[in-house]
C-alpha positions as CSV (number, residue, x, y, z in Angstrom):
1,X,115.5,-76.3,108.1
2,X,113.4,-73.4,106.8
3,X,114.1,-69.7,107.0
4,X,112.1,-66.5,107.1
5,X,113.2,-63.4,105.1
6,X,116.5,-62.0,106.3
7,X,116.7,-58.3,107.4
8,X,119.5,-56.0,106.2
9,X,120.7,-55.3,109.8
10,X,123.2,-57.5,111.6
11,X,121.5,-60.0,113.9
12,X,122.3,-60.4,117.6
13,X,124.1,-63.6,118.6
14,X,121.4,-64.1,121.4
15,X,118.8,-66.7,120.4
16,X,115.2,-66.9,121.7
17,X,113.8,-70.3,121.0
18,X,110.7,-72.3,121.6
19,X,110.2,-76.1,121.3
20,X,106.6,-76.8,120.1
21,X,104.9,-80.0,121.0
22,X,101.5,-80.2,119.3
23,X,100.3,-82.9,121.6
24,X,100.1,-80.2,124.3
25,X,97.1,-78.6,122.5
26,X,95.0,-79.4,119.5
27,X,95.2,-77.0,116.6
28,X,92.1,-77.6,114.4
29,X,92.5,-75.0,111.6
30,X,92.6,-71.3,111.1
31,X,88.9,-70.8,111.6
32,X,88.6,-72.5,115.0
33,X,90.3,-71.7,118.4
34,X,92.9,-73.8,120.1
35,X,91.9,-76.1,122.9
36,X,92.9,-74.7,126.2
37,X,93.9,-78.0,127.7
38,X,97.0,-80.2,127.5
39,X,96.3,-83.2,125.2
40,X,98.8,-85.7,126.6
41,X,98.2,-85.2,130.4
42,X,97.5,-82.5,132.9
43,X,100.3,-80.1,133.9
44,X,101.2,-81.9,137.1
45,X,101.7,-85.2,135.2
46,X,103.9,-83.6,132.5
47,X,106.1,-82.0,135.1
48,X,106.4,-85.3,137.0
49,X,107.5,-87.1,133.9
50,X,110.1,-84.3,133.2
51,X,111.5,-84.8,136.7
52,X,111.8,-88.5,136.2
53,X,113.7,-87.8,133.0
54,X,116.0,-85.5,135.0
55,X,115.0,-82.4,133.0
56,X,116.1,-79.3,135.0
57,X,113.5,-76.9,133.7
58,X,110.1,-77.8,132.4
59,X,107.7,-75.2,130.9
60,X,104.2,-76.6,130.6
61,X,101.7,-74.8,128.5
62,X,98.9,-75.6,126.0
63,X,99.8,-74.8,122.4
64,X,97.5,-71.7,122.5
65,X,99.8,-70.0,125.0
66,X,102.8,-70.1,122.8
67,X,101.3,-69.6,119.4
68,X,100.6,-66.1,118.0
69,X,97.3,-64.8,119.2
70,X,96.2,-63.3,115.8
71,X,94.6,-59.9,115.5
72,X,97.3,-58.2,117.5
73,X,99.8,-55.6,115.9
74,X,102.8,-57.2,117.5
75,X,102.5,-61.0,117.9
76,X,105.4,-62.7,119.7
77,X,108.3,-63.8,117.4
78,X,111.3,-66.0,117.9
79,X,114.6,-66.7,116.3
80,X,114.2,-70.4,116.4
81,X,111.1,-72.7,116.4
82,X,111.5,-76.5,116.7
83,X,108.7,-78.9,115.9
84,X,108.7,-82.7,115.8
85,X,106.3,-83.5,112.8
86,X,104.4,-86.6,113.6
87,X,100.7,-85.8,113.0
88,X,98.3,-83.7,110.9
89,X,98.0,-81.3,113.8
90,X,101.7,-80.4,113.4
91,X,101.2,-79.8,109.7
92,X,98.2,-77.5,110.5
93,X,100.4,-75.6,112.9
94,X,103.0,-75.1,110.2
95,X,100.4,-73.9,107.7
96,X,98.4,-71.6,110.0
97,X,100.5,-70.5,112.9
98,X,104.2,-71.4,113.3
99,X,105.6,-69.2,110.5
100,X,104.1,-66.1,112.2
101,X,106.1,-67.0,115.3
102,X,109.4,-66.6,113.3
103,X,111.3,-63.3,113.6
104,X,112.7,-62.0,110.3
105,X,115.6,-64.4,109.4
106,X,114.4,-66.9,112.0
107,X,114.8,-70.6,111.6
108,X,112.2,-73.4,111.7
109,X,113.7,-76.9,112.4
110,X,111.4,-79.8,111.6
111,X,112.2,-83.4,112.7
112,X,110.6,-86.8,112.8
113,X,109.5,-86.7,109.2
114,X,108.9,-90.1,107.5
115,X,110.3,-90.4,104.0
116,X,107.0,-90.7,102.2
117,X,105.7,-87.6,104.1
118,X,108.6,-85.3,103.0
119,X,106.6,-83.9,100.1
120,X,103.7,-83.0,102.3
121,X,105.9,-81.2,104.8
122,X,107.8,-79.4,102.0
123,X,104.5,-78.3,100.5
124,X,103.3,-77.0,103.9
125,X,106.6,-75.1,104.4
126,X,106.4,-73.6,100.9
127,X,102.7,-72.6,101.4
128,X,103.8,-70.7,104.5
129,X,106.3,-68.7,102.5
130,X,109.4,-70.2,103.9
131,X,112.6,-71.2,102.1
132,X,114.1,-74.7,102.6
133,X,117.7,-74.4,103.6
134,X,118.6,-78.0,104.3
135,X,117.1,-81.4,104.2
136,X,118.7,-84.5,105.8
137,X,117.3,-88.0,106.2
138,X,118.4,-90.9,108.3
139,X,117.0,-94.1,106.9
140,X,118.2,-96.0,110.0
141,X,116.1,-94.0,112.5
142,X,113.3,-96.1,113.8
143,X,111.7,-93.6,116.2
144,X,109.5,-91.7,113.7
145,X,108.1,-95.0,112.4
146,X,107.4,-96.4,115.8
147,X,105.8,-93.2,117.0
148,X,103.6,-93.2,113.9
149,X,102.6,-96.8,114.7
150,X,101.7,-95.8,118.2
151,X,99.6,-92.8,117.0
152,X,97.7,-95.2,114.6
153,X,96.9,-97.4,117.5
154,X,95.6,-94.5,119.5
155,X,93.5,-93.3,116.5
156,X,92.1,-96.8,116.1
157,X,91.2,-97.0,119.8
158,X,89.4,-93.6,119.6
159,X,87.4,-95.0,116.6
160,X,86.0,-97.9,118.7
161,X,82.3,-97.9,118.3
162,X,82.5,-97.1,114.6
163,X,82.1,-99.9,112.0
164,X,85.0,-102.3,112.1
165,X,85.5,-101.8,108.4
166,X,86.6,-98.2,109.1
167,X,89.0,-99.2,112.0
168,X,90.7,-102.1,110.2
169,X,92.7,-99.9,107.6
170,X,94.0,-97.8,110.5
171,X,95.3,-100.9,112.3
172,X,96.9,-102.1,109.0
173,X,98.6,-98.8,108.5
174,X,100.0,-98.9,112.0
175,X,101.2,-102.4,111.6
176,X,103.0,-101.4,108.4
177,X,104.9,-98.7,110.2
178,X,105.7,-100.9,113.2
179,X,107.1,-103.6,110.9
180,X,109.3,-101.0,109.1
181,X,110.6,-99.7,112.5
182,X,111.4,-103.3,113.6
183,X,113.3,-103.9,110.4
184,X,115.5,-101.1,111.4
185,X,115.7,-101.7,115.1
186,X,114.4,-105.2,116.1
187,X,114.4,-104.5,119.8
188,X,112.9,-101.1,119.7
189,X,110.4,-101.1,122.7
190,X,108.0,-98.6,121.2
191,X,107.8,-100.6,117.9
192,X,107.3,-103.9,119.8
193,X,104.6,-102.3,121.9
194,X,102.9,-100.8,118.9
195,X,102.9,-104.0,117.0
196,X,101.6,-106.0,119.9
197,X,98.9,-103.4,120.8
198,X,97.7,-103.2,117.2
199,X,97.5,-107.0,116.8
200,X,95.7,-107.2,120.1
201,X,93.2,-104.7,118.9
202,X,92.7,-106.8,115.8
203,X,92.0,-109.8,118.0
204,X,89.5,-107.9,120.2
205,X,87.6,-106.8,117.1
206,X,87.5,-110.4,115.8
207,X,89.7,-109.4,112.8
208,X,92.2,-112.2,113.4
209,X,91.8,-115.0,110.8
210,X,89.9,-118.1,111.9
211,X,92.1,-120.7,113.4
212,X,94.9,-118.2,114.2
213,X,93.6,-116.9,117.5
214,X,95.9,-118.7,119.8
215,X,99.0,-118.0,117.8
216,X,98.0,-114.3,117.4
217,X,97.6,-113.9,121.2
218,X,100.9,-115.6,121.9
219,X,102.6,-113.2,119.4
220,X,100.9,-110.2,121.1
221,X,102.1,-111.3,124.5
222,X,105.6,-111.9,123.2
223,X,105.8,-108.4,121.7
224,X,104.5,-106.7,124.8
225,X,106.9,-108.6,127.1
226,X,109.8,-107.8,124.8
227,X,108.9,-104.1,125.0
228,X,108.9,-104.3,128.8
229,X,112.2,-106.3,128.8
230,X,113.8,-103.6,126.6
231,X,112.4,-100.8,128.8
232,X,111.3,-101.9,132.3
233,X,109.5,-98.5,132.6
234,X,107.3,-99.1,129.5
235,X,104.1,-98.6,131.5
236,X,101.9,-98.4,128.5
237,X,102.9,-101.9,127.3
238,X,102.3,-103.2,130.8
239,X,98.8,-101.6,130.6
240,X,97.9,-103.4,127.4
241,X,99.4,-106.7,128.7
242,X,97.3,-106.5,131.9
243,X,94.2,-106.2,129.8
244,X,95.2,-109.2,127.7
245,X,95.9,-111.3,130.8
246,X,92.5,-110.5,132.3
247,X,90.7,-111.2,129.0
248,X,92.4,-114.6,128.9
249,X,91.1,-115.4,132.4
250,X,94.5,-114.9,134.0
251,X,93.0,-112.3,136.3
252,X,95.5,-112.5,139.1
253,X,98.5,-112.0,136.7
254,X,96.6,-109.2,135.0
255,X,96.1,-107.4,138.3
256,X,99.7,-107.7,139.2
257,X,100.8,-106.4,135.8
258,X,98.3,-103.4,136.1
259,X,99.8,-102.7,139.5
260,X,103.3,-102.7,137.9
261,X,102.1,-100.3,135.3
262,X,100.7,-97.9,137.9
263,X,104.0,-98.0,139.9
264,X,106.1,-97.5,136.8
265,X,104.2,-94.4,135.7
266,X,101.2,-93.2,137.8
267,X,100.9,-90.3,135.4
268,X,100.6,-92.4,132.3
269,X,98.3,-90.9,129.7
270,X,95.9,-93.9,130.3
271,X,96.4,-94.0,134.1
272,X,92.7,-93.8,134.6
273,X,92.3,-97.0,132.6
274,X,95.0,-98.6,134.7
275,X,93.2,-97.8,137.9
276,X,89.9,-99.1,136.3
277,X,91.7,-102.3,135.4
278,X,92.9,-102.7,139.0
279,X,89.3,-102.2,140.1
280,X,87.9,-104.7,137.5
281,X,90.5,-107.3,138.4
282,X,89.8,-106.9,142.1
283,X,86.0,-107.1,141.4
284,X,86.5,-110.3,139.2
285,X,88.5,-111.9,142.0
286,X,85.8,-111.0,144.6
287,X,88.3,-108.9,146.7
288,X,86.1,-106.5,148.5
289,X,88.8,-104.4,150.2
290,X,90.9,-104.1,147.0
291,X,87.8,-103.3,144.9
292,X,86.8,-100.5,147.2
293,X,90.4,-99.2,147.3
294,X,90.7,-98.8,143.5
295,X,87.2,-97.4,143.1
296,X,88.1,-94.8,145.7
297,X,91.4,-94.1,144.1
298,X,89.8,-93.6,140.7
299,X,87.2,-91.3,142.2
300,X,89.9,-89.3,143.9
301,X,92.2,-88.9,140.9
302,X,89.7,-89.0,138.0
303,X,86.4,-87.6,139.4
304,X,85.2,-86.6,135.9
305,X,85.7,-90.1,134.5
306,X,82.4,-91.9,134.2
307,X,84.1,-95.3,135.0
308,X,84.4,-94.2,138.6
309,X,80.7,-93.6,138.9
310,X,80.1,-96.9,137.3
311,X,82.4,-98.7,139.8
312,X,79.9,-97.8,142.6
313,X,77.2,-99.8,140.8
314,X,79.5,-102.8,140.3
315,X,80.4,-102.9,144.0
316,X,76.9,-103.4,145.2
317,X,76.9,-107.0,143.9
318,X,80.0,-108.0,146.0
319,X,79.2,-110.9,148.3
320,X,81.5,-109.5,151.0
321,X,80.1,-106.0,151.1
322,X,78.6,-105.3,154.5
323,X,76.1,-104.0,155.2
324,X,74.2,-105.0,152.0
325,X,73.1,-102.0,149.8
326,X,69.7,-100.4,150.0
327,X,67.5,-99.7,147.0
328,X,68.0,-95.9,147.5
329,X,71.8,-96.3,147.4
330,X,71.6,-98.3,144.3
331,X,69.3,-95.9,142.3
332,X,71.3,-92.9,143.5
333,X,74.5,-94.5,142.1
334,X,72.6,-95.4,138.9
335,X,71.6,-91.8,138.4
336,X,75.2,-90.6,139.0
337,X,76.5,-93.1,136.4
338,X,73.9,-92.0,133.8
339,X,74.8,-88.4,134.4
340,X,78.5,-89.1,134.1
341,X,78.6,-91.5,131.1
342,X,78.9,-89.3,128.0
343,X,80.9,-91.9,126.1
344,X,78.5,-94.7,125.5
345,X,75.3,-94.2,123.5
346,X,72.6,-93.0,126.0
347,X,70.3,-96.0,125.4
348,X,73.1,-98.5,125.9
349,X,74.4,-96.7,129.0
350,X,70.9,-96.7,130.5
351,X,70.5,-100.4,130.0
352,X,74.0,-101.3,131.2
353,X,73.4,-99.3,134.3
354,X,70.1,-101.1,134.9
355,X,71.8,-104.5,134.6
356,X,74.3,-103.5,137.2
357,X,71.6,-102.0,139.4
358,X,69.6,-105.2,139.2
359,X,72.5,-107.3,140.6
360,X,72.8,-104.8,143.4
361,X,69.1,-105.1,144.1
362,X,69.5,-108.9,144.3
363,X,72.2,-108.4,146.9
364,X,69.8,-106.1,148.7
365,X,67.3,-109.0,149.0
366,X,65.0,-107.6,146.4
367,X,65.1,-110.5,143.9
368,X,61.7,-109.8,142.3
369,X,62.6,-106.2,141.6
370,X,66.0,-107.2,140.3
371,X,64.4,-109.7,137.8
372,X,61.9,-107.0,136.6
373,X,64.8,-104.5,136.0
374,X,66.8,-107.1,134.0
375,X,63.7,-107.7,131.8
376,X,63.5,-104.0,131.0
377,X,67.2,-103.6,130.4
378,X,67.6,-106.2,127.6
379,X,68.7,-104.7,124.3
380,X,68.5,-105.9,120.7
381,X,71.3,-105.9,118.1
382,X,70.9,-102.2,117.3
383,X,71.5,-101.3,120.9
384,X,74.0,-104.1,121.8
385,X,75.8,-105.1,118.7
386,X,78.7,-106.8,120.6
387,X,76.6,-108.7,123.1
388,X,77.8,-106.9,126.2
389,X,74.3,-106.5,127.7
390,X,73.8,-110.2,127.1
391,X,76.9,-111.0,129.1
392,X,75.8,-108.8,132.0
393,X,72.4,-110.4,131.9
394,X,74.1,-113.8,132.1
395,X,75.9,-112.6,135.2
396,X,72.6,-111.5,136.7
397,X,70.8,-114.8,135.8
398,X,73.6,-116.8,137.4
399,X,73.2,-114.8,140.6
400,X,69.4,-115.4,140.4
401,X,70.2,-119.1,140.2
402,X,68.6,-119.2,136.7
403,X,71.3,-121.4,135.3
404,X,69.7,-122.4,132.0
405,X,69.1,-118.8,131.1
406,X,72.6,-117.8,132.1
407,X,74.2,-120.5,129.9
408,X,71.9,-119.6,127.0
409,X,73.0,-116.0,127.2
410,X,76.7,-116.9,127.4
411,X,76.3,-119.1,124.3
412,X,74.8,-116.1,122.5
413,X,77.7,-113.9,123.7
414,X,80.4,-116.3,122.5
415,X,78.6,-116.8,119.2
416,X,79.2,-113.1,118.6
417,X,82.7,-113.1,120.1
418,X,84.2,-116.5,119.2
419,X,87.8,-115.3,119.7
420,X,87.1,-115.1,123.5
421,X,85.6,-118.6,123.9
422,X,89.0,-120.3,124.1
423,X,89.7,-118.7,127.5
424,X,86.5,-119.3,129.5
425,X,87.6,-122.6,130.9
426,X,90.5,-120.9,132.8
427,X,88.6,-117.8,133.8
428,X,89.3,-116.9,137.4
429,X,86.3,-114.5,137.8
430,X,83.6,-115.6,140.3
431,X,80.5,-114.6,138.3
432,X,79.9,-118.1,136.7
433,X,81.4,-120.4,139.3
434,X,77.9,-121.7,140.2
435,X,77.6,-123.0,136.6
436,X,80.7,-125.2,136.5
437,X,78.9,-128.5,137.3
438,X,76.2,-127.9,134.7
439,X,76.5,-130.2,131.6
440,X,75.5,-127.5,129.2
441,X,78.1,-125.2,130.6
442,X,80.8,-127.9,130.5
443,X,79.9,-128.4,126.8
444,X,80.2,-124.7,126.2
445,X,83.6,-124.2,127.8
446,X,85.0,-127.6,126.6
447,X,85.5,-129.1,130.1
448,X,84.5,-132.5,131.5
């Protein structure tokens, strides 16, 4: 607990308090303004979660709304400020804003501090001119460690696209925190989820040591299922597990798990990705009605998410879509996708969109145009380092009945992503079913 300077007059017994959650608004530093949006979810989602937790009153506001505005003669002040210190954003808030929110003699209570970060927090408090009144530490509290591990996972995911060498240390740091949390509380659902999610990210990035892929994936699945068993509402663990099941070719199981995640928490921070996964699984299983349902749901709930412009392009290749698409519909959807995708590098997004458009053109009966578009959409290592364009081209070549080219492209893709090769033989997706009797394909996937 830290204290501001005490006035000489007697203080009232009434207490005005605020509970500051920095994930409701990013505080960059003293020179830049606050974000005006909630960081964890929109207001409706935060309120819905509070209701499920039986919270009687929920006040939802970005951090900007409750921090001193600066520049005014009388900024708002409070007797008590409470902050759960888990990130650098919280430390920035301590250094630049929270002390100004304290009335004379007010108290600042900080919690969730990991032992090795105590010195940093104490330095931030001292720099803010506050006096430390009391310091208590519970070495048997796993929550700060498990939350730190989850944050490391999120940071690592946000770094995807950067060199793997820069992501690997983030994953390692998260795993170290998760292991410490599990040493304290072996069944902690957040720690099990964090460890499973971080190990899965290692696997996806081909960081798992050679020869350990199967064991690693089994351990990941065990962690995620243990998290769900400990907390049947652990929607984020269900979300990651659904991705794993789909990647392993267990698409039907993955779709069911994604549906469970959506039912458990439709306002999950990553609910847009859950809906996208439900769309992808439906697409892989060639379920026209379900595919349209989840594309429409994503468009309705997450209209600004580029994925739900992309889903329109995917749908044009569905064999059960009636009537077949027209060239005008396909290129209109392509333009909408390019306008919406601000995440991928522009050249990659352009070529990815062209690959998808080509498969739609093939369904429209314009095979020559489709092949021409695929030829223009190919990308070299600088544009497509992970081989995703090659995989999409393999899908297109299979639909053009160019089997040798499709198999060659798949070989190239799995050479870059060897950790995925073990699961092709049980893949439920329809895209390469026409290759199953080809000797070269059987050799590639290890079937007879």
